[in-house]
C-alpha positions, 0 to 999 in steps of 0.5 A: 779426824777423818778429814785430817789433810795428808801431808801433800794435800797439807803443803798445798792447802799451805801454799795457797794460804800463804799465797823439822849435844855436840856432834860427835855423838851423832855418827850415821846410823846403820846401813846409811853409813855403808851407803854412803862410801861413794862420796856424793849424794844419792838421788831418789824418789818418792813412791807415789810420784812413780805412776800408780797404775803399774805394780810395784816390779814396774815402778821400781823398774821405772824408777832404776831405768830414768836414773834413781837409785832408791826409792822412799816407801810409804807405810803399809799396814797390810802384811801382804802388800808390804811383801810384794813392795819387798819382793819387787825391790829385790827383783828390780834391784833398787833400793828402799831407803826410807819409809814415810810414816803416814800416820802423823797427820791425822794423829799427831804424837803432840795431840792431848787425846791418848786415843790419838797419840796410841794410834800414832805410836802405832802408826810409827812402830809400823813404819819402823818394822815397815822399814827393818823388812824392806831395807830402809834405814829411816823413818821420816816422822813429822813430831808434832803439829802446833795449832790452836789446841796445842801449843808450841811448848806442848807439841815439843814436850809431848812429841818429844816423851812419845818419841822416847818410847819409840827409841828403844824399838827403833835402836832394836832395828837398827832404823833412824827416826828422822823428824821434819819441819812440813809446815807444821808450825813447829821447829821453824828455825835453824837453831831449834831444829838442832836443840830439838835432835839433840835433846835425844841424845840419841843416834836414832833420832836426826834430822830429814831436811827438805829443802823446799820447806823451810824457803818459807821462813829461812835459807836451806843453806842455812839450814844445810850448815847449822844442822850439819851431821843430824841431817839423815835424809833429804827432801828435794822440792822448788817453790816460787814467790809470788805476789799472793803467796807461793806456787809449788813447781819442779826443781830449778823454777822456784826461788831456791839457789841451787848452787848455794845449797850444792855448796853447802851439802858439801860443806857438811860432806852430806853424801846421803840419799836426796828423795824427789817429793814432787807431783808424780807423772810419767817415763819422760818427766820422771826421766826429766826430774833425775835430770834436774837433780843430777844439775841442781844438786850433784852439779853434773 
């Protein structure tokens, strides 16, 4: 299992090879409701896009200086590092709005191996506690992976069983578990994704929608309209269709119909956080990405 790809490596490999009940029961959860009062989508950046050579404080300052309002962090197991991240965010006055769980690829909840599932559960518990410490209201979870060893049905039932075990902790900490489709051969249509979320009958399970991931087999504006109020958070990236597959490109340089996406978000009233998930870079690059979000997503 040590050689299992990370999320970013998995996405890159997939690009080469191809070259996530009624809505009345799903209120905006916890602090996200307060964050959405401005009536517009909030710009955030994934922590891995910021220069690793800098301290957390300097990274967060750069993010704020180039125009981002918040950070999406990743699971941290070292409590000292977790406290350092908290202090840096407080000092630089930038919010950590969500946590990307990092254990679900190597240790998927859908595995038939109890030891693997146990490690996955522990990773999610750490992520949920990270979120509470940092003031985030959401943890991103890839719920399952379909592969030769795990059927679609097994991924569905096994992952739901394990997520239900995590719900008491999520409710206690007031942190939403937001499931995402990430080229894991699971939740492959805008009809299945809402059904998967709805079956929990809980406001603590919602959708983390990635605009770019669904471009392989659909149109993001269609998914946005169907998921609607189930969407807790959003990821932003873009892809360019080529004869031999797809290429990961900067926002606005791919095949996403951004005016249609922007209208879909307005149609469903989404005003939460949209986090850029791209390659990292220097301050000039990050400023350009921030401005692309302004133009393409906010219509500014």
